[in-house]
C-alpha positions as CSV (number, residue, x, y, z in Angstrom):
1,X,-5.9,31.3,-0.9
2,X,-5.7,31.1,-4.7
3,X,-7.9,33.5,-6.6
4,X,-11.0,32.1,-8.3
5,X,-9.6,32.4,-11.8
6,X,-6.8,30.0,-10.9
7,X,-9.2,27.3,-9.9
8,X,-12.1,27.2,-12.4
9,X,-11.9,26.1,-16.0
10,X,-14.1,27.2,-18.8
11,X,-15.1,23.6,-19.4
12,X,-14.2,23.3,-23.1
13,X,-12.7,20.1,-24.1
14,X,-9.3,19.7,-25.8
15,X,-11.0,18.7,-29.1
16,X,-13.4,21.6,-29.0
17,X,-16.5,19.6,-28.0
18,X,-19.0,22.3,-27.3
19,X,-21.3,19.8,-25.7
20,X,-19.0,19.2,-22.8
21,X,-20.4,20.8,-19.6
22,X,-18.6,23.5,-17.7
23,X,-16.0,22.0,-15.3
24,X,-13.7,22.9,-12.4
25,X,-10.3,21.5,-11.4
26,X,-9.5,20.2,-8.0
27,X,-6.0,19.1,-7.3
28,X,-5.5,19.0,-11.1
29,X,-8.6,16.8,-11.7
30,X,-11.3,18.0,-14.1
31,X,-14.7,17.6,-12.5
32,X,-17.7,18.4,-14.6
33,X,-20.4,20.6,-13.1
34,X,-23.3,18.3,-13.5
35,X,-26.4,17.1,-11.7
36,X,-28.2,13.8,-12.2
37,X,-30.4,15.1,-15.0
38,X,-27.3,16.4,-16.7
39,X,-25.7,13.0,-16.5
40,X,-28.7,11.3,-17.9
41,X,-29.0,13.8,-20.7
42,X,-25.3,13.2,-21.7
43,X,-26.0,9.4,-21.8
44,X,-29.2,9.8,-23.8
45,X,-27.5,12.2,-26.2
46,X,-24.7,9.7,-26.9
47,X,-27.1,6.9,-27.5
48,X,-29.2,8.9,-29.9
49,X,-26.2,10.1,-31.8
50,X,-24.5,6.6,-31.6
51,X,-21.5,8.5,-30.2
52,X,-19.1,6.8,-27.9
53,X,-19.0,8.4,-24.4
54,X,-17.1,7.3,-21.4
55,X,-18.4,8.4,-18.0
56,X,-16.2,8.2,-14.9
57,X,-16.5,9.5,-11.3
58,X,-14.2,10.7,-8.6
59,X,-14.4,10.4,-4.8
60,X,-11.6,10.8,-2.2
61,X,-10.2,7.4,-2.9
62,X,-10.1,8.2,-6.7
63,X,-8.3,11.5,-6.0
64,X,-5.7,9.7,-3.9
65,X,-5.2,7.0,-6.4
66,X,-4.8,9.6,-9.2
67,X,-2.0,11.4,-7.2
68,X,0.2,8.3,-7.4
69,X,-1.0,6.5,-10.6
70,X,-0.1,8.3,-13.8
71,X,-2.0,6.0,-16.1
72,X,-5.2,6.4,-14.1
73,X,-4.6,10.2,-14.1
74,X,-4.4,10.2,-17.9
75,X,-7.6,8.1,-18.2
76,X,-9.5,10.6,-16.0
77,X,-8.2,13.4,-18.2
78,X,-9.3,11.7,-21.4
79,X,-12.8,10.8,-20.2
80,X,-15.8,12.5,-21.7
81,X,-17.5,13.0,-18.3
82,X,-16.0,13.0,-14.9
83,X,-18.4,13.8,-12.1
84,X,-18.3,14.1,-8.3
85,X,-19.3,10.9,-6.5
86,X,-18.2,11.6,-3.0
87,X,-19.1,13.9,-0.2
88,X,-15.4,14.3,0.7
89,X,-14.6,15.7,-2.7
90,X,-17.4,18.2,-2.5
91,X,-16.3,19.3,1.0
92,X,-12.7,19.5,-0.2
93,X,-13.7,21.6,-3.1
94,X,-15.7,23.9,-0.8
95,X,-12.6,24.2,1.4
96,X,-10.7,25.3,-1.7
97,X,-13.4,27.7,-2.8
98,X,-14.3,25.6,-5.8
99,X,-18.0,25.2,-6.6
100,X,-19.3,21.6,-7.3
101,X,-23.1,21.6,-7.7
102,X,-23.8,18.0,-6.5
103,X,-22.5,14.8,-5.2
104,X,-24.0,11.9,-7.1
105,X,-23.4,8.3,-5.9
106,X,-24.5,5.4,-8.0
107,X,-26.7,3.8,-5.3
108,X,-28.8,7.0,-5.6
109,X,-28.8,7.8,-9.3
110,X,-29.3,4.2,-10.4
111,X,-33.0,4.7,-9.6
112,X,-33.2,7.8,-11.8
113,X,-31.3,5.9,-14.5
114,X,-33.8,3.0,-14.4
115,X,-36.8,5.3,-14.7
116,X,-35.1,7.3,-17.4
117,X,-34.1,4.1,-19.4
118,X,-37.7,2.9,-19.3
119,X,-39.1,6.2,-20.5
120,X,-36.5,6.5,-23.3
121,X,-36.4,2.9,-24.3
122,X,-32.7,2.5,-23.4
123,X,-31.1,-0.9,-22.5
124,X,-28.4,-1.7,-19.9
125,X,-25.7,-4.3,-19.4
126,X,-24.2,-5.0,-16.0
127,X,-20.5,-6.0,-15.9
128,X,-18.8,-6.3,-12.5
129,X,-18.8,-7.7,-9.0
130,X,-18.2,-11.2,-7.8
131,X,-20.1,-14.1,-9.5
132,X,-23.8,-13.7,-9.1
133,X,-23.7,-10.1,-7.7
134,X,-24.5,-8.3,-11.0
135,X,-27.3,-10.9,-11.7
136,X,-28.9,-10.3,-8.3
137,X,-28.6,-6.5,-8.7
138,X,-30.3,-6.8,-12.1
139,X,-33.1,-9.1,-10.7
140,X,-33.9,-6.6,-7.9
141,X,-33.9,-3.6,-10.1
142,X,-36.2,-5.3,-12.6
143,X,-38.6,-6.1,-9.8
144,X,-38.6,-2.5,-8.7
145,X,-38.9,-1.2,-12.3
146,X,-41.0,-3.4,-14.5
147,X,-40.1,-2.8,-18.1
148,X,-36.4,-2.1,-17.5
149,X,-34.4,-3.8,-20.2
150,X,-31.1,-5.3,-19.0
151,X,-29.5,-7.1,-21.9
152,X,-27.1,-9.2,-19.9
153,X,-24.9,-9.5,-16.8
154,X,-21.4,-10.8,-16.2
155,X,-19.0,-10.9,-13.3
156,X,-16.1,-8.5,-13.4
157,X,-13.2,-10.3,-11.7
158,X,-10.5,-12.5,-13.3
159,X,-10.6,-12.8,-17.0
160,X,-13.3,-10.3,-18.0
161,X,-12.1,-9.9,-21.6
162,X,-14.2,-12.8,-23.0
163,X,-17.3,-10.8,-21.9
164,X,-16.6,-8.2,-24.6
165,X,-18.1,-10.4,-27.4
166,X,-21.1,-11.1,-25.3
167,X,-21.6,-7.5,-24.5
168,X,-21.4,-6.5,-28.2
169,X,-23.8,-9.2,-29.3
170,X,-26.3,-8.0,-26.7
171,X,-26.3,-4.5,-28.1
172,X,-26.9,-2.5,-25.0
173,X,-27.1,1.3,-25.0
174,X,-25.3,1.7,-21.7
175,X,-22.7,-0.6,-20.2
176,X,-22.2,-0.2,-16.4
177,X,-18.8,-1.5,-15.3
178,X,-18.2,-2.1,-11.6
179,X,-14.8,-3.4,-10.8
180,X,-13.5,-0.8,-8.3
181,X,-11.0,2.0,-8.9
182,X,-8.6,2.0,-10.8
183,X,-9.3,-1.5,-12.2
184,X,-12.5,-0.6,-13.9
185,X,-11.2,2.6,-15.4
186,X,-8.1,0.8,-16.8
187,X,-10.3,-2.0,-18.1
188,X,-12.5,0.5,-19.9
189,X,-9.6,2.3,-21.3
190,X,-8.0,-0.9,-22.6
191,X,-11.1,-2.2,-24.3
192,X,-13.1,0.9,-25.2
193,X,-12.4,0.6,-28.9
194,X,-13.6,-3.0,-28.9
195,X,-16.8,-2.2,-27.1
196,X,-19.6,-1.4,-29.5
197,X,-21.6,0.4,-26.9
198,X,-22.5,4.1,-27.0
199,X,-22.1,4.7,-23.2
200,X,-19.6,3.0,-20.9
201,X,-20.1,4.1,-17.3
202,X,-17.9,3.2,-14.4
203,X,-20.0,2.5,-11.3
204,X,-17.7,1.1,-8.6
205,X,-19.5,-0.9,-5.9
206,X,-23.0,-0.2,-7.3
207,X,-23.9,-3.9,-7.9
208,X,-22.8,-4.8,-4.4
209,X,-25.2,-2.2,-3.0
210,X,-28.1,-3.1,-5.3
211,X,-27.7,-6.8,-4.7
212,X,-27.7,-6.3,-1.0
213,X,-24.2,-7.7,-0.5
214,X,-23.1,-4.5,1.1
215,X,-25.7,-2.5,3.2
216,X,-26.0,1.2,2.7
217,X,-26.9,2.0,6.3
218,X,-29.9,4.0,7.6
219,X,-31.2,6.9,5.5
220,X,-30.3,9.5,8.2
221,X,-26.6,8.6,7.7
222,X,-26.7,8.6,3.9
223,X,-28.6,12.0,4.0
224,X,-26.0,13.5,6.4
225,X,-22.9,12.6,4.5
226,X,-22.0,9.7,6.8
227,X,-22.3,6.8,4.3
228,X,-18.5,6.2,4.4
229,X,-19.0,5.1,8.0
230,X,-21.5,2.5,6.9
231,X,-19.0,1.2,4.3
232,X,-16.2,1.1,6.8
233,X,-18.3,-0.8,9.3
234,X,-19.4,-3.3,6.6
235,X,-15.8,-3.9,5.3
236,X,-13.3,-2.7,7.9
237,X,-10.4,-4.8,6.8
238,X,-10.7,-3.8,3.2
239,X,-11.5,-0.1,3.7
240,X,-9.8,1.1,6.9
241,X,-6.8,2.5,5.0
242,X,-9.0,4.2,2.4
243,X,-11.0,6.1,5.0
244,X,-8.9,6.5,8.1
245,X,-5.7,7.3,6.3
246,X,-7.0,8.4,2.8
247,X,-9.5,11.0,4.0
248,X,-7.1,13.0,6.2
249,X,-4.4,12.7,3.4
250,X,-6.8,14.2,0.9
251,X,-7.8,17.1,3.3
252,X,-4.1,17.8,3.9
253,X,-3.4,18.0,0.1
254,X,-6.3,20.4,-0.3
255,X,-5.1,22.6,2.6
256,X,-1.5,22.5,1.4
257,X,-2.4,23.3,-2.2
258,X,-5.1,26.0,-1.7
259,X,-4.1,27.5,1.6
260,X,-0.4,27.0,2.5
261,X,1.2,27.0,-0.9
262,X,-0.8,29.9,-2.2
263,X,0.3,32.4,0.5
């Protein structure tokens, strides 16, 4: 197995940004060592300083896409924050002897973000999902969290570019973009300079979960790292390759890189 110093980065950014958190690298992907409070602090700091920050996540599907998509790989490398949003990634890192402090999925941290946004006076904008999904997610969250400011919503499929002017005119502090990987990351990268928003945060299927379009499954499954089974059961035709082929492929790449090739 590789020695520890071959696997862990100091966490400094290429441009010398001292505020970037410590990070590790798994299969060449930088993953920041953050917990939910750290994510929220990064977002709040960017809003306060009116500094543009792009926040992305990685799960097993992301890691597999990155291995075959050079543009997506470069987008991940350039992001200000890349955090672990998948049990599989954390387990793979453990297999490689790489420490990742937490797995943070949007359907969990969105509740922390809502409470945080109310306390700090931050506003959100939801962009993504099929027509009506982001609006329903916003409605449900505002019912749960009175006082939550959501400046606007827009679907994220088809011609999303006209939404940019609307987003900018709404002046949100945080734009949540849920279009799926790698579509959302490429959309963000293509339009980041046009978006006058301090924080742009990729969120995957978050709006589908929050709207109720996709069920999360029982708590005992989500708490025991079995949420992927719930997603597979809900959308088998869409996700069977991702989980039944993608998960073993990811494990094989970890074993090959950190166990077989290092001997």
